[in-house]
C-alpha positions as CSV (number, residue, x, y, z in Angstrom):
1,M,122.6,26.6,112.3
2,E,125.2,27.9,109.9
3,S,122.8,27.6,107.0
4,F,120.4,29.9,108.8
5,F,123.0,32.6,109.2
6,N,124.2,32.3,105.5
7,T,120.3,32.3,104.6
8,V,119.7,35.5,106.7
9,R,122.6,37.5,105.2
10,V,121.2,36.4,101.5
11,V,118.2,38.6,101.8
12,P,119.3,42.3,101.9
13,L,119.3,44.2,105.1
14,N,116.9,46.9,103.7
15,H,114.2,44.3,103.5
16,Y,114.3,43.2,107.1
17,I,114.2,47.0,108.1
18,M,111.3,47.6,105.8
19,L,109.4,44.5,107.2
20,S,110.1,45.7,110.6
21,C,109.0,49.2,109.9
22,I,105.6,47.8,108.3
23,L,105.0,45.8,111.4
24,F,105.8,48.5,113.9
25,S,103.4,50.9,111.8
26,I,100.7,48.3,112.1
27,G,101.1,48.0,115.7
28,V,101.1,51.7,116.2
29,I,98.2,52.2,114.0
30,G,96.4,49.5,116.3
31,V,97.0,51.2,119.2
32,L,95.9,54.5,118.2
33,I,92.9,53.5,116.4
34,R,91.4,50.5,118.1
35,R,89.2,50.9,121.3
36,N,89.4,47.1,122.3
37,A,91.9,46.4,125.1
38,I,92.9,43.0,123.9
39,V,93.7,44.3,120.2
40,I,95.5,47.2,121.8
41,F,97.8,44.7,123.7
42,M,98.1,42.6,120.5
43,S,99.2,45.7,118.7
44,V,101.9,46.4,121.6
45,E,103.2,42.9,121.3
46,L,103.4,43.2,117.4
47,M,105.6,46.5,118.0
48,L,107.8,44.4,120.4
49,N,108.4,41.8,117.7
50,A,109.3,44.3,115.0
51,V,111.8,45.5,117.5
52,N,112.9,41.9,118.1
53,L,113.2,41.1,114.3
54,L,115.6,44.2,113.8
55,L,117.8,43.2,116.9
56,A,118.1,39.6,116.0
57,V,119.0,40.5,112.2
58,F,121.5,43.1,113.1
59,S,123.0,40.6,115.5
60,V,123.3,38.1,112.7
61,Y,124.7,40.7,110.2
62,R,127.4,42.2,112.8
63,G,128.3,38.7,113.9
64,D,127.9,39.4,117.7
65,A,125.4,37.9,120.1
66,S,124.2,40.9,122.1
67,G,121.2,41.6,120.0
68,Q,120.1,38.1,120.6
69,V,120.6,38.5,124.3
70,F,118.2,41.7,123.9
71,V,115.7,39.6,122.2
72,F,115.6,37.1,125.0
73,F,115.2,40.0,127.6
74,I,112.6,41.5,125.5
75,M,110.6,38.4,125.2
76,A,110.8,38.0,129.0
77,L,109.5,41.6,129.5
78,A,106.6,40.9,127.0
79,A,105.5,37.5,128.7
80,A,105.3,39.6,131.9
81,E,103.5,42.5,130.3
82,V,100.9,40.0,129.0
83,A,100.4,38.4,132.3
84,I,99.7,41.6,134.1
85,G,97.8,43.1,131.1
86,L,95.5,40.3,130.9
87,A,95.1,40.4,134.8
88,I,94.1,44.1,134.5
89,I,91.6,43.4,131.8
90,V,90.0,40.9,133.5
91,M,89.4,43.2,136.5
92,I,88.1,46.1,134.0
93,Y,85.8,43.3,132.5
94,R,84.5,42.2,136.0
95,N,84.0,46.0,137.1
96,T,82.5,47.3,133.9
97,S,81.3,44.2,132.1
98,S,83.1,45.5,128.9
99,I,86.8,45.7,127.7
100,D,86.1,48.7,125.4
101,T,88.7,51.5,126.3
102,N,85.9,54.1,126.0
103,V,84.1,52.6,129.0
104,L,87.0,53.5,131.1
105,N,86.2,57.1,131.5
106,K,85.2,56.3,135.2
107,L,88.8,56.2,136.0
108,K,89.3,60.0,135.5
109,W,88.2,62.5,138.2
């Protein structure tokens, strides 16, 4: 396990930050552009994983485990979000026979 921490420290911190920014940007673009509810949920998960990557890397670079604890809680939150989100998508599909978010204008007044 110690070799993993040494490997993480060999790669400069800027590379991890840039990778996380790219992943987060792809997630934001996916949420803003796509209309499929499943793709939107996948984009939200991508953004959460980008944050998890940064928290884990900063935790290793600083030498404390608090970032890894936050990663654990964010993963638990993401699992709950997926379960509830997929249940909502199933209910929307049953009512509208589509998971396109443009069809959801029936929820408006």
